[in-house]
C-alpha positions, 0 to 999 in steps of 0.5 A: 327050049330045054331048062338049064340049071343056074346059080341063085346069084346068076338069077337076074329076074325082078321078083316084083314084076314076076310075082305081082304082074307076070303071076306064077304057079304054086304047084305041088304032087306027084305023078299020081296026083298034083295040082297048081294054083295061080298066084301073085302074092309072094316073095323071093329073099333071104332067111336063115342062111338060105334064099328062100320063097314066101307063099300064101294059100288060102285054106279053101284052095285045093293046091293047099293039100298038095303043098302040105303033103309034099316036102316040096313045091314049084314056083312056075313063071310063064311069058305073057303068051300063058295068061289065059292058061294062068287065069284058068288056073286062078279061077278054077278048082282041080277039084272040078277040072283037070287043069293041065288038059284044059289049058294045054300045060305039060307037067314035068316030074322032077324027082322033087316037085312038078313043074310045067314044061311052058315055063320060062322060069322055074324055082323048086323049094324045100319047105321050112316053116308054115303057119296060119295068119292071124287075124289079131296079128294084123297092125293094120286092121284096114288090110284084115278088112280089105283083103279078108272080108270072110276071114279066110286068112292065108297059110304061109309057107317058106321054102328053101330054094334048091333049085333054079331052072330057067330056059335057055 
């Protein structure tokens, strides 16, 4: 099945289900080197006159280096059949494993950002903003204690959604 591009207004996915339940791969890099990680936190919406995604990456994640280096990243969403592969991408580091080889997922190298051929939906995003979360900004300190006992707070990226690809 081939991908076709759709407009943001034609997008009918439920972002809550896609991100929290289905998970996604945050992917960045190029043909020479790329990496992806599973994420179940993020957001889709509108900001600064653009349709945007928000992704959160912990400082120890190898994918952070690629997202920092590149101007674009992709968010790839999969059917349930790929849960095992997504689990691998979320629990193993690209520093130690060739995730593509280990899972059988096939990277596609768009001129903006890589994505995976097996995905059912791909969002290509151009970075607009990044900022490290700060412990002092938590209004509910119990969230800090619950989610960040090691104080490895996420770096937040806001990206303009410049292309949406879905399987036909």
